[in-house]
All heavy atoms as TSV, in Angstrom:
chain	resi	resn	atom	element	x	y	z
A	1	MET	N	N	-86.392	24.611	26.170
A	1	MET	CA	C	-85.215	23.841	26.441
A	1	MET	C	C	-84.000	24.774	26.655
A	1	MET	O	O	-83.167	24.492	27.435
A	1	MET	CB	C	-84.960	22.867	25.314
A	1	MET	CG	C	-86.008	21.784	25.281
A	1	MET	SD	S	-86.067	20.702	23.836
A	1	MET	CE	C	-84.424	20.225	23.571
A	2	LYS	N	N	-83.998	25.875	25.931
A	2	LYS	CA	C	-82.876	26.809	26.075
A	2	LYS	C	C	-83.006	27.608	27.369
A	2	LYS	O	O	-82.036	28.151	27.891
A	2	LYS	CB	C	-82.835	27.778	24.897
A	2	LYS	CG	C	-82.560	27.058	23.581
A	2	LYS	CD	C	-82.704	28.018	22.424
A	2	LYS	CE	C	-82.586	27.281	21.114
A	2	LYS	NZ	N	-82.890	28.157	19.963
A	3	LEU	N	N	-84.201	27.694	27.890
A	3	LEU	CA	C	-84.465	28.464	29.125
A	3	LEU	C	C	-83.884	27.786	30.355
A	3	LEU	O	O	-83.418	28.487	31.268
A	3	LEU	CB	C	-85.974	28.666	29.292
A	3	LEU	CG	C	-86.442	29.271	30.597
A	3	LEU	CD1	C	-85.906	30.709	30.701
A	3	LEU	CD2	C	-87.943	29.241	30.676
A	4	ALA	N	N	-83.883	26.472	30.441
A	4	ALA	CA	C	-83.505	25.764	31.642
A	4	ALA	C	C	-82.117	26.151	32.156
A	4	ALA	O	O	-81.991	26.515	33.337
A	4	ALA	CB	C	-83.618	24.246	31.450
A	5	PRO	N	N	-81.066	26.107	31.337
A	5	PRO	CA	C	-79.742	26.480	31.890
A	5	PRO	C	C	-79.659	27.956	32.248
A	5	PRO	O	O	-78.995	28.302	33.239
A	5	PRO	CB	C	-78.761	26.145	30.781
A	5	PRO	CG	C	-79.546	25.710	29.591
A	5	PRO	CD	C	-80.971	25.581	29.988
A	6	LEU	N	N	-80.327	28.798	31.514
A	6	LEU	CA	C	-80.336	30.242	31.849
A	6	LEU	C	C	-81.059	30.486	33.176
A	6	LEU	O	O	-80.578	31.210	34.027
A	6	LEU	CB	C	-80.985	31.008	30.719
A	6	LEU	CG	C	-81.104	32.517	30.936
A	6	LEU	CD1	C	-79.738	33.174	31.114
A	6	LEU	CD2	C	-81.858	33.170	29.776
A	7	HIS	N	N	-82.205	29.864	33.341
A	7	HIS	CA	C	-82.960	30.003	34.578
A	7	HIS	C	C	-82.125	29.538	35.758
A	7	HIS	O	O	-82.050	30.243	36.780
A	7	HIS	CB	C	-84.267	29.188	34.484
A	7	HIS	CG	C	-84.966	29.041	35.802
A	7	HIS	ND1	N	-85.633	30.089	36.394
A	7	HIS	CD2	C	-85.103	27.963	36.626
A	7	HIS	CE1	C	-86.129	29.662	37.562
A	7	HIS	NE2	N	-85.824	28.401	37.723
A	8	ARG	N	N	-81.454	28.401	35.640
A	8	ARG	CA	C	-80.640	27.866	36.742
A	8	ARG	C	C	-79.465	28.804	37.049
A	8	ARG	O	O	-79.135	29.030	38.226
A	8	ARG	CB	C	-80.127	26.462	36.417
A	8	ARG	CG	C	-81.250	25.436	36.479
A	8	ARG	CD	C	-80.787	24.047	36.185
A	8	ARG	NE	N	-81.674	23.054	35.704
A	8	ARG	CZ	C	-82.945	23.064	35.428
A	8	ARG	NH1	N	-83.638	24.140	35.572
A	8	ARG	NH2	N	-83.600	22.053	34.978
A	9	ALA	N	N	-78.828	29.348	36.029
A	9	ALA	CA	C	-77.736	30.260	36.237
A	9	ALA	C	C	-78.182	31.534	36.947
A	9	ALA	O	O	-77.528	32.012	37.879
A	9	ALA	CB	C	-77.076	30.628	34.898
A	10	LEU	N	N	-79.328	32.060	36.545
A	10	LEU	CA	C	-79.832	33.294	37.210
A	10	LEU	C	C	-80.243	32.997	38.643
A	10	LEU	O	O	-79.991	33.818	39.526
A	10	LEU	CB	C	-81.022	33.871	36.391
A	10	LEU	CG	C	-80.664	34.436	35.045
A	10	LEU	CD1	C	-81.916	34.795	34.260
A	10	LEU	CD2	C	-79.770	35.668	35.186
A	11	GLU	N	N	-80.849	31.852	38.879
A	11	GLU	CA	C	-81.273	31.469	40.255
A	11	GLU	C	C	-80.057	31.323	41.145
A	11	GLU	O	O	-80.083	31.725	42.305
A	11	GLU	CB	C	-82.042	30.160	40.203
A	11	GLU	CG	C	-83.453	30.302	39.659
A	11	GLU	CD	C	-84.405	30.978	40.645
A	11	GLU	OE1	O	-84.517	30.499	41.791
A	11	GLU	OE2	O	-84.995	31.982	40.250
A	12	SER	N	N	-78.958	30.801	40.609
A	12	SER	CA	C	-77.769	30.545	41.438
A	12	SER	C	C	-77.052	31.822	41.822
A	12	SER	O	O	-76.292	31.840	42.789
A	12	SER	CB	C	-76.802	29.604	40.706
A	12	SER	OG	O	-76.180	30.260	39.643
A	13	ARG	N	N	-77.277	32.893	41.099
A	13	ARG	CA	C	-76.580	34.154	41.388
A	13	ARG	C	C	-77.224	34.894	42.547
A	13	ARG	O	O	-76.593	35.775	43.113
A	13	ARG	CB	C	-76.551	35.040	40.147
A	13	ARG	CG	C	-75.654	34.463	39.108
A	13	ARG	CD	C	-75.436	35.434	37.996
A	13	ARG	NE	N	-74.386	34.916	37.145
A	13	ARG	CZ	C	-73.354	35.593	36.762
A	13	ARG	NH1	N	-73.210	36.845	37.136
A	13	ARG	NH2	N	-72.455	35.054	35.998
A	14	GLY	N	N	-78.457	34.638	42.852
A	14	GLY	CA	C	-79.147	35.337	43.942
A	14	GLY	C	C	-79.221	36.834	43.676
A	14	GLY	O	O	-78.253	37.471	43.263
A	15	GLY	N	N	-80.378	37.383	43.886
A	15	GLY	CA	C	-80.567	38.826	43.685
A	15	GLY	C	C	-80.753	39.245	42.209
A	15	GLY	O	O	-80.917	40.398	41.946
A	16	VAL	N	N	-80.706	38.267	41.301
A	16	VAL	CA	C	-80.931	38.572	39.894
A	16	VAL	C	C	-82.374	38.155	39.552
A	16	VAL	O	O	-82.673	36.964	39.458
A	16	VAL	CB	C	-79.954	37.828	38.972
A	16	VAL	CG1	C	-80.226	38.102	37.502
A	16	VAL	CG2	C	-78.515	38.174	39.296
A	17	GLY	N	N	-83.247	39.116	39.444
A	17	GLY	CA	C	-84.646	38.802	39.164
A	17	GLY	C	C	-84.850	38.499	37.701
A	17	GLY	O	O	-84.163	39.061	36.834
A	18	HIS	N	N	-85.764	37.601	37.446
A	18	HIS	CA	C	-86.143	37.317	36.062
A	18	HIS	C	C	-87.568	36.806	36.021
A	18	HIS	O	O	-88.092	36.331	37.035
A	18	HIS	CB	C	-85.178	36.326	35.390
A	18	HIS	CG	C	-85.165	34.968	35.975
A	18	HIS	ND1	N	-84.552	34.682	37.177
A	18	HIS	CD2	C	-85.678	33.810	35.516
A	18	HIS	CE1	C	-84.706	33.381	37.429
A	18	HIS	NE2	N	-85.388	32.843	36.470
A	19	VAL	N	N	-88.182	36.947	34.884
A	19	VAL	CA	C	-89.567	36.542	34.706
A	19	VAL	C	C	-89.603	35.513	33.575
A	19	VAL	O	O	-88.969	35.725	32.533
A	19	VAL	CB	C	-90.453	37.760	34.324
A	19	VAL	CG1	C	-91.852	37.340	33.967
A	19	VAL	CG2	C	-90.469	38.756	35.475
A	20	ILE	N	N	-90.354	34.435	33.761
A	20	ILE	CA	C	-90.549	33.436	32.729
A	20	ILE	C	C	-91.842	33.757	32.018
A	20	ILE	O	O	-92.927	33.778	32.609
A	20	ILE	CB	C	-90.547	32.042	33.306
A	20	ILE	CG1	C	-89.180	31.731	33.921
A	20	ILE	CG2	C	-90.919	31.023	32.209
A	20	ILE	CD1	C	-89.085	30.386	34.595
A	21	LEU	N	N	-91.724	34.033	30.726
A	21	LEU	CA	C	-92.860	34.396	29.879
A	21	LEU	C	C	-93.064	33.269	28.882
A	21	LEU	O	O	-92.178	32.906	28.141
A	21	LEU	CB	C	-92.558	35.699	29.160
A	21	LEU	CG	C	-93.597	36.187	28.170
A	21	LEU	CD1	C	-94.859	36.639	28.896
A	21	LEU	CD2	C	-93.032	37.314	27.345
A	22	HIS	N	N	-94.286	32.726	28.860
A	22	HIS	CA	C	-94.633	31.669	27.920
A	22	HIS	C	C	-95.447	32.305	26.779
A	22	HIS	O	O	-96.456	32.969	27.043
A	22	HIS	CB	C	-95.474	30.611	28.663
A	22	HIS	CG	C	-95.745	29.367	27.880
A	22	HIS	ND1	N	-95.973	29.312	26.544
A	22	HIS	CD2	C	-95.807	28.093	28.294
A	22	HIS	CE1	C	-96.175	28.074	26.160
A	22	HIS	NE2	N	-96.092	27.316	27.229
A	23	THR	N	N	-94.998	32.120	25.562
A	23	THR	CA	C	-95.716	32.710	24.450
A	23	THR	C	C	-97.093	32.085	24.235
A	23	THR	O	O	-98.001	32.699	23.704
A	23	THR	CB	C	-94.930	32.606	23.135
A	23	THR	OG1	O	-94.705	31.241	22.834
A	23	THR	CG2	C	-93.618	33.356	23.258
A	24	GLY	N	N	-97.213	30.784	24.585
A	24	GLY	CA	C	-98.466	30.083	24.356
A	24	GLY	C	C	-98.609	29.554	22.932
A	24	GLY	O	O	-99.683	29.101	22.528
A	25	GLN	N	N	-97.541	29.670	22.127
A	25	GLN	CA	C	-97.639	29.192	20.751
A	25	GLN	C	C	-97.729	27.676	20.707
A	25	GLN	O	O	-98.265	27.128	19.740
A	25	GLN	CB	C	-96.461	29.680	19.919
A	25	GLN	CG	C	-95.125	29.085	20.266
A	25	GLN	CD	C	-93.978	29.775	19.563
A	25	GLN	OE1	O	-93.737	30.957	19.759
A	25	GLN	NE2	N	-93.310	29.040	18.725
A	26	HIS	N	N	-97.203	26.979	21.709
A	26	HIS	CA	C	-97.379	25.549	21.828
A	26	HIS	C	C	-98.296	25.308	22.999
A	26	HIS	O	O	-97.877	25.299	24.150
A	26	HIS	CB	C	-96.009	24.857	22.031
A	26	HIS	CG	C	-95.050	25.069	20.942
A	26	HIS	ND1	N	-95.293	24.654	19.656
A	26	HIS	CD2	C	-93.835	25.673	20.915
A	26	HIS	CE1	C	-94.274	24.997	18.869
A	26	HIS	NE2	N	-93.369	25.625	19.618
A	27	TYR	N	N	-99.567	25.186	22.732
A	27	TYR	CA	C	-100.581	25.117	23.784
A	27	TYR	C	C	-100.963	23.681	24.144
A	27	TYR	O	O	-101.636	23.460	25.137
A	27	TYR	CB	C	-101.819	25.915	23.388
A	27	TYR	CG	C	-102.331	25.560	22.016
A	27	TYR	CD1	C	-103.253	24.550	21.858
A	27	TYR	CD2	C	-101.898	26.248	20.898
A	27	TYR	CE1	C	-103.723	24.201	20.603
A	27	TYR	CE2	C	-102.354	25.931	19.644
A	27	TYR	CZ	C	-103.255	24.897	19.501
A	27	TYR	OH	O	-103.717	24.571	18.262
A	28	ASP	N	N	-100.523	22.704	23.345
A	28	ASP	CA	C	-100.809	21.303	23.651
A	28	ASP	C	C	-99.901	20.864	24.789
A	28	ASP	O	O	-98.731	21.214	24.821
A	28	ASP	CB	C	-100.532	20.476	22.408
A	28	ASP	CG	C	-100.827	18.998	22.623
A	28	ASP	OD1	O	-101.964	18.589	22.389
A	28	ASP	OD2	O	-99.881	18.297	23.008
A	29	ARG	N	N	-100.434	20.092	25.734
A	29	ARG	CA	C	-99.629	19.661	26.882
A	29	ARG	C	C	-98.315	18.990	26.450
A	29	ARG	O	O	-97.286	19.187	27.064
A	29	ARG	CB	C	-100.439	18.692	27.762
A	29	ARG	CG	C	-99.583	18.069	28.852
A	29	ARG	CD	C	-100.343	17.670	30.087
A	29	ARG	NE	N	-99.551	16.912	30.987
A	29	ARG	CZ	C	-98.540	17.406	31.722
A	29	ARG	NH1	N	-98.233	18.676	31.635
A	29	ARG	NH2	N	-97.858	16.644	32.557
A	30	GLU	N	N	-98.384	18.181	25.408
A	30	GLU	CA	C	-97.181	17.488	24.955
A	30	GLU	C	C	-96.132	18.428	24.367
A	30	GLU	O	O	-94.964	18.090	24.282
A	30	GLU	CB	C	-97.538	16.417	23.911
A	30	GLU	CG	C	-98.390	15.276	24.470
A	30	GLU	CD	C	-97.684	14.526	25.583
A	30	GLU	OE1	O	-96.476	14.228	25.451
A	30	GLU	OE2	O	-98.350	14.224	26.591
A	31	MET	N	N	-96.552	19.601	23.991
A	31	MET	CA	C	-95.604	20.571	23.396
A	31	MET	C	C	-95.279	21.720	24.348
A	31	MET	O	O	-94.518	22.588	24.015
A	31	MET	CB	C	-96.212	21.169	22.118
A	31	MET	CG	C	-96.301	20.224	20.964
A	31	MET	SD	S	-94.675	19.778	20.341
A	31	MET	CE	C	-94.155	21.306	19.622
A	32	SER	N	N	-95.854	21.714	25.533
A	32	SER	CA	C	-95.690	22.875	26.411
A	32	SER	C	C	-95.373	22.429	27.840
A	32	SER	O	O	-94.216	22.487	28.266
A	32	SER	CB	C	-96.925	23.735	26.393
A	32	SER	OG	O	-96.807	24.792	27.253
A	33	ASP	N	N	-96.385	22.003	28.549
A	33	ASP	CA	C	-96.239	21.681	29.966
A	33	ASP	C	C	-95.196	20.603	30.201
A	33	ASP	O	O	-94.477	20.635	31.211
A	33	ASP	CB	C	-97.564	21.204	30.566
A	33	ASP	CG	C	-98.623	22.290	30.563
A	33	ASP	OD1	O	-98.253	23.471	30.312
A	33	ASP	OD2	O	-99.799	21.953	30.798
A	34	THR	N	N	-95.070	19.669	29.265
A	34	THR	CA	C	-94.097	18.598	29.407
A	34	THR	C	C	-92.675	19.141	29.540
A	34	THR	O	O	-91.910	18.657	30.364
A	34	THR	CB	C	-94.190	17.626	28.185
A	34	THR	OG1	O	-95.481	17.078	28.186
A	34	THR	CG2	C	-93.160	16.529	28.271
A	35	PHE	N	N	-92.359	20.164	28.766
A	35	PHE	CA	C	-91.013	20.744	28.855
A	35	PHE	C	C	-90.779	21.384	30.239
A	35	PHE	O	O	-89.711	21.222	30.803
A	35	PHE	CB	C	-90.794	21.795	27.745
A	35	PHE	CG	C	-90.657	21.180	26.389
A	35	PHE	CD1	C	-91.616	21.414	25.425
A	35	PHE	CD2	C	-89.593	20.368	26.089
A	35	PHE	CE1	C	-91.495	20.853	24.170
A	35	PHE	CE2	C	-89.443	19.801	24.832
A	35	PHE	CZ	C	-90.422	20.053	23.880
A	36	PHE	N	N	-91.767	22.086	30.735
A	36	PHE	CA	C	-91.616	22.685	32.059
A	36	PHE	C	C	-91.418	21.589	33.115
A	36	PHE	O	O	-90.582	21.731	34.012
A	36	PHE	CB	C	-92.829	23.559	32.377
A	36	PHE	CG	C	-92.796	24.891	31.690
A	36	PHE	CD1	C	-93.363	25.064	30.456
A	36	PHE	CD2	C	-92.195	25.988	32.293
A	36	PHE	CE1	C	-93.344	26.266	29.806
A	36	PHE	CE2	C	-92.161	27.221	31.660
A	36	PHE	CZ	C	-92.741	27.352	30.390
A	37	ASP	N	N	-92.193	20.536	33.037
A	37	ASP	CA	C	-92.099	19.432	33.991
A	37	ASP	C	C	-90.754	18.704	33.854
A	37	ASP	O	O	-90.035	18.513	34.834
A	37	ASP	CB	C	-93.235	18.414	33.806
A	37	ASP	CG	C	-94.598	19.014	34.141
A	37	ASP	OD1	O	-94.630	20.043	34.839
A	37	ASP	OD2	O	-95.596	18.428	33.699
A	38	ASP	N	N	-90.447	18.280	32.632
A	38	ASP	CA	C	-89.216	17.476	32.409
A	38	ASP	C	C	-87.943	18.261	32.728
A	38	ASP	O	O	-86.953	17.656	33.161
A	38	ASP	CB	C	-89.158	16.961	30.974
A	38	ASP	CG	C	-90.218	15.917	30.689
A	38	ASP	OD1	O	-90.882	15.445	31.638
A	38	ASP	OD2	O	-90.385	15.557	29.495
A	39	LEU	N	N	-87.964	19.554	32.472
A	39	LEU	CA	C	-86.763	20.369	32.702
A	39	LEU	C	C	-86.764	21.009	34.114
A	39	LEU	O	O	-85.909	21.819	34.434
A	39	LEU	CB	C	-86.666	21.455	31.617
A	39	LEU	CG	C	-86.434	20.883	30.212
A	39	LEU	CD1	C	-86.547	22.022	29.196
A	39	LEU	CD2	C	-85.086	20.181	30.122
A	40	ASP	N	N	-87.770	20.630	34.893
A	40	ASP	CA	C	-87.891	21.122	36.285
A	40	ASP	C	C	-87.879	22.647	36.356
A	40	ASP	O	O	-87.136	23.268	37.128
A	40	ASP	CB	C	-86.787	20.528	37.157
A	40	ASP	CG	C	-87.083	20.702	38.636
A	40	ASP	OD1	O	-88.273	20.721	39.008
A	40	ASP	OD2	O	-86.126	20.798	39.416
A	41	LEU	N	N	-88.694	23.248	35.515
A	41	LEU	CA	C	-88.853	24.701	35.500
A	41	LEU	C	C	-90.113	25.097	36.240
A	41	LEU	O	O	-91.098	24.363	36.195
A	41	LEU	CB	C	-88.939	25.212	34.045
A	41	LEU	CG	C	-87.681	25.117	33.212
A	41	LEU	CD1	C	-87.989	25.350	31.745
A	41	LEU	CD2	C	-86.654	26.136	33.705
A	42	PRO	N	N	-90.107	26.253	36.880
A	42	PRO	CA	C	-91.331	26.706	37.554
A	42	PRO	C	C	-92.374	27.097	36.503
A	42	PRO	O	O	-92.053	27.311	35.336
A	42	PRO	CB	C	-90.872	27.921	38.362
A	42	PRO	CG	C	-89.691	28.433	37.627
A	42	PRO	CD	C	-89.014	27.226	37.018
A	43	ASP	N	N	-93.603	27.224	36.969
A	43	ASP	CA	C	-94.658	27.714	36.051
A	43	ASP	C	C	-94.301	29.111	35.577
A	43	ASP	O	O	-93.688	29.894	36.330
A	43	ASP	CB	C	-95.997	27.779	36.764
A	43	ASP	CG	C	-96.571	26.402	37.063
A	43	ASP	OD1	O	-96.204	25.442	36.369
A	43	ASP	OD2	O	-97.396	26.297	37.983
A	44	PRO	N	N	-94.653	29.423	34.319
A	44	PRO	CA	C	-94.344	30.780	33.837
A	44	PRO	C	C	-95.133	31.821	34.615
A	44	PRO	O	O	-96.234	31.548	35.120
A	44	PRO	CB	C	-94.792	30.739	32.392
A	44	PRO	CG	C	-95.643	29.528	32.231
A	44	PRO	CD	C	-95.328	28.601	33.350
A	45	HIS	N	N	-94.559	32.998	34.700
A	45	HIS	CA	C	-95.234	34.102	35.386
A	45	HIS	C	C	-96.411	34.625	34.555
A	45	HIS	O	O	-97.361	35.141	35.076
A	45	HIS	CB	C	-94.257	35.252	35.612
A	45	HIS	CG	C	-93.161	34.902	36.576
A	45	HIS	ND1	N	-91.961	34.351	36.185
A	45	HIS	CD2	C	-93.125	35.039	37.910
A	45	HIS	CE1	C	-91.213	34.143	37.245
A	45	HIS	NE2	N	-91.865	34.564	38.304
A	46	CYS	N	N	-96.283	34.477	33.244
A	46	CYS	CA	C	-97.311	34.989	32.348
A	46	CYS	C	C	-97.374	34.088	31.087
A	46	CYS	O	O	-96.353	33.613	30.626
A	46	CYS	CB	C	-96.955	36.420	31.932
A	46	CYS	SG	S	-98.151	37.177	30.817
A	47	ASN	N	N	-98.571	33.850	30.584
A	47	ASN	CA	C	-98.766	33.101	29.355
A	47	ASN	C	C	-99.523	34.019	28.393
A	47	ASN	O	O	-100.651	34.431	28.686
A	47	ASN	CB	C	-99.546	31.818	29.606
A	47	ASN	CG	C	-99.631	30.935	28.391
A	47	ASN	OD1	O	-99.696	31.403	27.256
A	47	ASN	ND2	N	-99.684	29.658	28.610
A	48	LEU	N	N	-98.890	34.333	27.274
A	48	LEU	CA	C	-99.524	35.214	26.283
A	48	LEU	C	C	-100.658	34.567	25.523
A	48	LEU	O	O	-101.466	35.265	24.920
A	48	LEU	CB	C	-98.465	35.745	25.300
A	48	LEU	CG	C	-97.341	36.543	25.914
A	48	LEU	CD1	C	-96.328	36.950	24.829
A	48	LEU	CD2	C	-97.873	37.773	26.646
A	49	GLY	N	N	-100.703	33.227	25.497
A	49	GLY	CA	C	-101.805	32.532	24.840
A	49	GLY	C	C	-101.905	32.809	23.362
A	49	GLY	O	O	-103.008	32.917	22.809
A	50	VAL	N	N	-100.776	32.897	22.673
A	50	VAL	CA	C	-100.764	33.250	21.235
A	50	VAL	C	C	-101.483	32.183	20.407
A	50	VAL	O	O	-102.183	32.523	19.461
A	50	VAL	CB	C	-99.321	33.469	20.772
A	50	VAL	CG1	C	-99.234	33.560	19.273
A	50	VAL	CG2	C	-98.739	34.682	21.406
A	51	GLY	N	N	-101.332	30.935	20.738
A	51	GLY	CA	C	-102.023	29.874	20.008
A	51	GLY	C	C	-101.405	29.548	18.675
A	51	GLY	O	O	-100.292	29.977	18.353
A	52	SER	N	N	-102.154	28.814	17.881
A	52	SER	CA	C	-101.659	28.304	16.620
A	52	SER	C	C	-101.954	29.281	15.470
A	52	SER	O	O	-103.078	29.781	15.349
A	52	SER	CB	C	-102.339	26.970	16.317
A	52	SER	OG	O	-101.904	26.451	15.098
A	53	ALA	N	N	-100.943	29.536	14.694
A	53	ALA	CA	C	-101.073	30.365	13.497
A	53	ALA	C	C	-99.764	30.257	12.726
A	53	ALA	O	O	-98.818	29.610	13.169
A	53	ALA	CB	C	-101.332	31.831	13.873
A	54	SER	N	N	-99.692	30.880	11.587
A	54	SER	CA	C	-98.431	30.882	10.847
A	54	SER	C	C	-97.437	31.775	11.581
A	54	SER	O	O	-97.801	32.527	12.492
A	54	SER	CB	C	-98.635	31.324	9.402
A	54	SER	OG	O	-99.042	32.675	9.364
A	55	GLN	N	N	-96.220	31.738	11.165
A	55	GLN	CA	C	-95.127	32.441	11.885
A	55	GLN	C	C	-95.366	33.947	11.996
A	55	GLN	O	O	-95.180	34.553	13.067
A	55	GLN	CB	C	-93.797	32.178	11.197
A	55	GLN	CG	C	-92.639	32.799	11.948
A	55	GLN	CD	C	-91.300	32.539	11.279
A	55	GLN	OE1	O	-91.245	31.922	10.229
A	55	GLN	NE2	N	-90.236	33.026	11.865
A	56	ALA	N	N	-95.787	34.608	10.944
A	56	ALA	CA	C	-95.944	36.067	10.986
A	56	ALA	C	C	-97.013	36.497	11.976
A	56	ALA	O	O	-96.764	37.381	12.817
A	56	ALA	CB	C	-96.242	36.622	9.599
A	57	PRO	N	N	-98.226	35.919	11.942
A	57	PRO	CA	C	-99.240	36.324	12.962
A	57	PRO	C	C	-98.815	35.983	14.391
A	57	PRO	O	O	-99.074	36.768	15.284
A	57	PRO	CB	C	-100.485	35.547	12.552
A	57	PRO	CG	C	-100.311	35.234	11.125
A	57	PRO	CD	C	-98.830	35.045	10.925
A	58	GLN	N	N	-98.147	34.854	14.586
A	58	GLN	CA	C	-97.674	34.518	15.942
A	58	GLN	C	C	-96.677	35.540	16.425
A	58	GLN	O	O	-96.789	36.044	17.527
A	58	GLN	CB	C	-97.039	33.116	15.956
A	58	GLN	CG	C	-98.003	31.996	16.078
A	58	GLN	CD	C	-97.278	30.668	16.202
A	58	GLN	OE1	O	-96.146	30.492	15.773
A	58	GLN	NE2	N	-97.963	29.717	16.816
A	59	THR	N	N	-95.720	35.884	15.587
A	59	THR	CA	C	-94.692	36.850	15.963
A	59	THR	C	C	-95.360	38.208	16.261
A	59	THR	O	O	-94.999	38.863	17.243
A	59	THR	CB	C	-93.647	36.983	14.840
A	59	THR	OG1	O	-93.061	35.719	14.604
A	59	THR	CG2	C	-92.587	37.982	15.235
A	60	ALA	N	N	-96.282	38.622	15.447
A	60	ALA	CA	C	-96.969	39.886	15.667
A	60	ALA	C	C	-97.734	39.879	16.981
A	60	ALA	O	O	-97.669	40.860	17.747
A	60	ALA	CB	C	-97.936	40.175	14.530
A	61	ASP	N	N	-98.425	38.777	17.308
A	61	ASP	CA	C	-99.151	38.687	18.579
A	61	ASP	C	C	-98.212	38.700	19.761
A	61	ASP	O	O	-98.523	39.321	20.799
A	61	ASP	CB	C	-100.019	37.428	18.603
A	61	ASP	CG	C	-101.234	37.528	17.721
A	61	ASP	OD1	O	-101.609	38.666	17.337
A	61	ASP	OD2	O	-101.843	36.485	17.418
A	62	ILE	N	N	-97.090	38.079	19.642
A	62	ILE	CA	C	-96.096	38.074	20.732
A	62	ILE	C	C	-95.588	39.500	20.952
A	62	ILE	O	O	-95.453	39.925	22.089
A	62	ILE	CB	C	-94.951	37.076	20.423
A	62	ILE	CG1	C	-95.463	35.656	20.503
A	62	ILE	CG2	C	-93.780	37.312	21.364
A	62	ILE	CD1	C	-94.492	34.645	19.901
A	63	MET	N	N	-95.306	40.172	19.855
A	63	MET	CA	C	-94.776	41.540	19.971
A	63	MET	C	C	-95.789	42.520	20.550
A	63	MET	O	O	-95.447	43.463	21.231
A	63	MET	CB	C	-94.275	42.016	18.622
A	63	MET	CG	C	-93.012	41.268	18.185
A	63	MET	SD	S	-92.502	41.604	16.494
A	63	MET	CE	C	-92.257	43.351	16.512
A	64	LYS	N	N	-97.081	42.297	20.237
A	64	LYS	CA	C	-98.124	43.172	20.742
A	64	LYS	C	C	-98.208	43.014	22.249
A	64	LYS	O	O	-98.471	43.870	23.000
A	64	LYS	CB	C	-99.473	42.867	20.145
A	64	LYS	CG	C	-99.609	43.304	18.711
A	64	LYS	CD	C	-101.039	43.233	18.228
A	64	LYS	CE	C	-101.380	41.844	17.802
A	64	LYS	NZ	N	-102.711	41.724	17.227
């Protein structure tokens, strides 16, 4: 949800490249794809596929 205004601002500037990275921590359609659809965001360039775990393992997987 925080990405949508940032993405739109960067797109409007032209020449400012950015990459959308999905952590994959919310892998259920209702917790993931719905946000991309409802907020009219493009598909992420990369999905890390972190999956479900407690906060520390998820953060470690994202950082790796």
